[in-house]
C-alpha positions in Angstrom: -12.2 -6.5 12.5 -10.5 -8.2 9.6 -7.3 -8.4 9.2 -4.8 -8.9 6.1 -0.9 -9.5 6.3 1.2 -10.3 3.5 4.9 -10.9 3.7 7.5 -11.8 0.7 10.5 -11.5 1.1 13.1 -10.0 -2.1 16.8 -9.6 -3.1 17.2 -5.8 -2.8 18.7 -4.0 0.3 16.0 -2.4 2.1 17.2 1.0 2.1 16.7 1.0 -1.7 13.2 0.4 -2.4 12.6 2.7 0.7 14.0 5.3 -1.2 11.6 3.9 -3.6 8.0 3.7 -1.7 8.9 6.2 1.1 7.2 9.3 -1.4 4.1 8.9 -0.9 2.3 10.5 -3.7 5.4 8.5 -5.9 3.5 5.3 -5.6 2.4 5.2 -9.5 6.1 4.7 -10.4 6.0 1.1 -8.3 2.3 0.4 -8.0 2.1 -1.5 -11.9 -0.6 -0.6 -14.1 -3.6 -1.0 -11.6 -2.7 3.0 -11.4 -4.2 4.4 -14.3 -3.6 8.8 -12.3 -2.0 9.9 -8.6 -2.4 13.4 -7.2 -1.4 14.3 -4.2 -3.1 17.4 -1.9 -0.7 18.5 0.5 2.4 17.0 1.8 3.9 14.7 4.9 1.7 13.4 7.6 -2.4 14.5 6.0 -1.3 14.4 2.9 -4.3 12.7 0.7 -3.3 11.2 -2.3 -6.2 10.2 -5.0 -5.4 7.1 -6.9 -7.5 7.1 -10.6 -8.0 2.9 -11.1 -8.8 1.4 -14.4 -12.9 2.3 -15.0 -12.4 5.7 -13.5 -12.6 4.6 -9.9 -11.2 6.9 -7.4 -9.6 5.9 -3.9 -9.0 8.0 -1.4 -6.1 7.9 1.2 -4.2 9.8 3.6 -1.2 9.2 5.5 -1.0 8.9 9.0 2.7 8.0 9.8 5.9 7.7 8.4 9.2 6.4 10.2 12.5 6.7 8.1 14.1 5.0 10.8 11.4 1.7 10.9 11.0 2.3 7.3 8.0 2.0 7.4 4.2 4.4 6.5 0.6 3.8 7.2 -2.1 4.9 5.8 -6.5 5.5 6.0 -8.8 4.7 3.1 -10.9 7.9 3.4 -13.9 9.3 1.9 -16.0 7.3 -0.7 -14.0 4.0 -1.4 -14.2 1.2 -4.1 -12.7 -1.3 -1.3 -15.7 -2.8 0.4 -14.2 -1.5 3.6 -14.6 1.2 6.7 -12.4 1.6 9.1 -8.9 0.6 6.3 -6.1 1.0 8.1 -2.9 0.2 6.5 0.8 -0.1 7.2 4.0 -0.8 4.1 6.8 -1.9 6.1 10.8 -2.9 5.1 12.3 -5.3 7.5 16.0 -6.0 6.7 17.0 -9.8 6.2 20.8 -9.0 5.2 23.2 -6.2 3.1 21.2 -6.9 0.6 17.5 -8.2 1.1 14.8 -7.5 3.0 11.1 -8.8 3.7 7.9 -6.4 2.7 5.5 -6.4 5.6 1.9 -4.8 4.3 -0.7 -5.4 6.1 -4.0 -3.8 7.4 -7.3 -3.7 9.1 -10.5 -2.7 8.5 -14.2 -3.9 8.8 -16.3 -5.2 6.0 -18.9 -3.2 4.4 -21.6 -3.9 1.6 -23.0 -6.4 3.1 -19.8 -8.7 2.0 -18.2 -11.1 5.0 -14.7 -11.1 6.4 -13.6 -14.2 4.6 -14.8 -12.1 0.6 -13.7 -9.0 1.3 -9.8 -10.6 3.0 -8.6 -12.1 -0.5 -9.3 -8.9 -1.9 -7.1 -6.7 0.0 -4.8 -9.3 -0.3 -4.3 -9.6 -4.0 -3.9 -5.8 -3.9 -1.4 -6.0 -2.0 0.6 -8.7 -4.1 -0.2 -7.2 -6.8 1.5 -4.0 -5.3 4.5 -5.7 -4.9 4.4 -7.6 -7.8 4.8 -4.2 -9.6 7.6 -2.9 -7.7 9.3 -6.1 -8.4 9.1 -5.2 -11.8 10.4 -1.2 -11.3 13.5 -3.2 -9.0 14.1 -5.6 -12.6 13.4 -8.9 -9.8 
């Protein structure tokens, strides 16, 4: 099982970021230009969001857990995936580091697929998280 973990410190209160990211169906507000469209089926744990990426590529993610106290959510890729992975489960978490600062932790476990090695897939997944955090920074003006 491959694992990727990205952590970045940001000068914004964790609660402010959590208010933005906890809406599983609202990721288009902060993920940046890679998200062309986002549709949500259902609500709460079990909901599935379909993210349309450039080239009309679709990514289906199901919310597995949402924890307001921990400021985290866990999701899994379901259905056919454009990523060369199987058994993909990710967790996004905010860790308060001060009154106006926090650490974003975004990681996942998965099996490489499509004939690709772990060394090939890990930078791709890490790049997705770094791009998402960059979109979040831009949305927040930091």
